[in-house]
N, C-alpha and C positions, 0 to 999 in steps of 0.2 A: 554416774549411777547406771546400773544395768537396766535394760529395757523392761524386763519382767521382774516385778517385786512380789511382796507378800502382804501388801497393805489391805487390799480388798478385792473380792471377786467382781466388784463394780469396775475395776480398772482394766479388766480383760476386754478383748475386742468382741467381735461378732462371729459366731460360728459360720463357716462358709455356706452351709446349706440354708441357714437363716437369711444370710445376705442375698443369696440367690433367690429366695422366695420373695424378698422385697423387690428385687430387680424384675422378677417375672410379673409381679403385680403392677409394675410401673408401665403399663401399656394402655393407651387410650384413656377414656374417661370412665368413671364409675360413680354411682350415687354415694354421697357422703354420709357421715354421721352413723355409719354402721349398717346401712341398708345395702350392703354389697355382698357378693358371693363368697369372698374370703372370710369375712366376719361371720357370716351365717354358717359356713362350714366349721369354723373354729368353735362357735357356740354349740353346734351339733356334736363335736368331738368332746367338749366338756360335759355335755349332757349324757353322752355315751359312757363317760368315765364315772360320773357322779349321780346319774339318774335324770330321767326326762323332765322331772319337775324342777330341776335346778335352774334358778334365774342367774344369768350371766351378764355382768356389766364390765366391759373393758375400759381400762383407764390408762393413764400415761405413767404414773409413778407409784412407788410403794406407799409413800405418804398419802397420796390421793386415794389409794385402795383402802388404807386403814381408816381414813376419814369417812369415806362412803360406807364402809362396812359397819363402823361403829354407829354412825348417824342413822343407819337404817333400823337400829334396834333400840335406841335410847332417846330420852328427852333431856332437855337442858337441866332438869332437876335431878338427874340420875348420877350415880357414882360409877366409875369404871375402875376396876381393880386390875393391876398389872404388876409384874416384877419391877423392882427398882432399876434394873438394867434394860428394861424394855425400850425398843426403838421409839414407841409412841411417847415415852416419858423422857428419854435422853436426847433423841436426835431428830425430832420433828418440830422444833421451834415453837412448841405449844399449839401446833396446828389442830390436833384433835380437840383440844379444849376451846380454841377459838371458833371452830366450825360447829361443834356440837353443843357448846355451853356447859358440858359436863365437867365434873370434878374428877381428876385422875388421882387415885390413891396408890402410890408405889409401895411395894412390899419387899423387904429384904429377903433374899433367897440363898445366896452363897454359890449356887450353881446355875442361876438363871431360870430355874423351873419353880412354878408355884405348886403348892399342895393345898388340899382342902383345909387342913389344920391351920395353915398360915392365914387363910381368908376368913374362917368362921368368926373370929373375934371382931371383925369389922361389920358383921351382918347384924345390925341393930337399927332401931329407929324406923322400922317399917310403918308407914302410915302416919308418921309424926311430921307435921309440916315444917318443923324447925330443922329437920335433918335432910341432907341430900340422900335420896333414895337409892339403895343398891340396885344396879341395873344390869351390869355386864362384867364378865371376867374376860380379859384379853391375854392370851398366851402366844408365845412365839415358837415356831417349829421350823428349823432348828433354832434353839434359843440363842440369845446374844452371847452366851458363854460357850457356845459350841456343843451343848448337850441336847439330847433328843428325848422328847416325851414318849413313853410307851403308850400303847393303846389303853392299858388299864389306868394309867395316870390321867390320860385325857378323859376317859369315861367317868372317873371319879370327880373330876372338876365339872364336867357337864351335868352329872347328877346333882352336885351341890348347887349349881346355878339354877337348874330347872326346879329343884325342890323349893327354892326361894324366889321363884318368879323372875329369874334373871336369864340372860343369854350368855352363850360362850362364843367368843370370836377368836379366830386363829390368824395371826400374822404369819403367813407362809412365804416370806421373802426367799427362804431357802428350802421350800417344801420338797423339792426334788431330791436334795441331799438327804432329807429325812426319810423319804420313801426308800431310797437306796440303802440307807443305814438300817432301817427296820425290815427291809426286804418285803414290803407290803404294798398293795395297791393304794393309791391315794385315798380312795373312799373308805378303806378299812379304818384308818386312823383320823378321819375327819368326820364326814357325815354319819357313818355307821357308829362312830364312837360318841356321837352327841353334839358335835360342833354345829352351831347354827349358821355361822357366817365365816367364810374363808377368804383371806387376801392371798391370791395365788400368784407367786412371783415367777418371772422369767428372766428379768434383766441380769440378775447375778449369775445366771447359768447359761449364758451364750446368746441371749436375745439382745436386740439393739435398744428397744424401748417398748414398754408395755407390760401391764399387769392385768389381772382380772379379779373382780369381786364375785364370789359365788355365794348365793344366798339359798340355803337349803330349806328354810321355812318360808313358803310363798307369801305368808302374811306380812313378812318383814320387807318384802320387795316392792310394796305398793307405790312408794314414792322414790324408788331408787333412781329412776331416770331424771327426776327433778333435782335431787341432791347431787347427782353427778354433774349436771349442767352448772349448778350454783358453785360447785367446787372447782370449776374450770377444768374438768377432766373429760369432757365430751369432745373427743378429737374429730375434727371434720374429715380428715383423710384416714378414717379408721381402717380402711382396707389394708394399710401397711402394718397395723398392729395385728389384725386378723390373719394376714398372710404369714406372719411369723409363727403364730400359734398353731397353724395347720401342720407344718412338718414337725414342729416341736412336739406335738401330741401324737400325730398320726404315725410318724416315723421313729418315735422313741428317742429323739435327740435329747430330751430332758434326762433320760436315763443314761445314755452314753456319756453326756457331759458330767452329770452328777457323780456317776460311778468313777470317772477319771479323777475328778477333783477330790473326792473322798479317799481314793486310793493314794493320791499324792500326799494328802494330809497324814495318812497312816505311815507312809514311807518317811515323811519328814519326822514324824514322832519317833520312829525307830532310830533314825540317825541322831536325833537330839538326845535321846536317852543314853546314847553312848558317850556323851560329853559330860564330864564331871563338872559340877558346879552350876548346872542348869536344871531348874525345877519346873516340870510341867504341872500346872495347877488344876486343870480340868480334864475330865474324860474326853478323849478325842473320838467323837461319834459322828461328826459331819466333816466339813472341810476347813475347820478352824482349830488352831492350837494356841493355848495361852501358856506363857512360861515366864519365870522370873530369872532375870540375868543380873550380873553386876552392873550397876548404873553407869560405870565408866565404859562398858563394852557397847551399850546400846547405840550411842551416836556414831561409834566407829563402824558398826554394822549397817546403820542407816545410811552412811555415806555411799555404800555399795548397793544396798537393796532397800527400796522404799517399804516401810511398814510403820505401824502406829504403836506408840506407847499407850497401854491401856490404863495402868495405874502408876503414875510417876512416883508415888510414895513407896510403893513396894518394888518398883523396878519390873513391873509386870508388862509384858508386851503381847500383842496379838499378831499371829501370822495366818493369813488366809491363802488357800490354794484355789486355783481356777481350772476351768475346762482346758485351758491351754498351758498350764504348768507342765514342765517337762521333768523327767527324771534327772536330767543334767542340771536343771535349776536347783533341785533338791540337794544333789551331791555337792555342787559348788557352794551353795549357801551353808550347808552343814560344815564343810571343810573350812570355810572362812570363819565361822563362829568358833570352831575348835581352835583355830590358829590364834584368834583373839583371846580366848579363854586361857591359852597356855602361855601367853606373853607375860 
């Protein structure tokens, strides 16, 4: 099997400048738990991007970020609405429900994106103690199906949430890919569009470890530091997380990496569309491609390149590109697929 595959952008390594930042921070002693110069600078950079009143909590994992973000806004008697494909529903082992006590309500979407009309029918039972109380809408940007919410789509969901006394959370594990796809500043499609809480991801885009929870409503941040500690997300040597975010934000590494991985996905899409018998099932708006192949071809291709089957019944697979995916990777992969399809 080849060294680089298309299974996940989690499988890629660390951007050299990020690795250097970690090494540079590895000098002498520094106060732990975030009271260090690197973490303080990273927080300042986040606040420059999103506004001075933004509360920033650095954590270790995407699941940890989602737990902390959701827990900051809801009570155990609340309902959290999400797409049925959402990471919090499918891939976090029930962690959001365990830590928050909330009920997750997964909603079928088809393209990974929620709309107000899909949610409205669930908004009932307000004030009735026998019903779990609607509390939060959680969306993913880029969605798990590789699609991207527009500013208007996000604002419509935020309006629905706020009109009904709820909050809007965004799982931004691939937020940099969304920003590049939309060609917009982060703030434009998050805080300014009505998002209350953002899980800001870096690991999938060239960082080693570390995510951040950004809370735009200060009232929701009151107990964030305690929830973070209880969720085992308070990293003692936080300087090594902060040190990564400094060049990531300051030097635009987020944009360089996401631009490349998005471009590689569009290149792969172009090559795949030339191959007869392969159906691309979703719009390619980030760094993911979903396609249906003959089921006999999938294992042959997986012997050479690691990737996941998304829906075994349909023969649908997912291919993810990364900041270190090369044009040669794309060309060789597409050629191999074409050869298998023509056998």
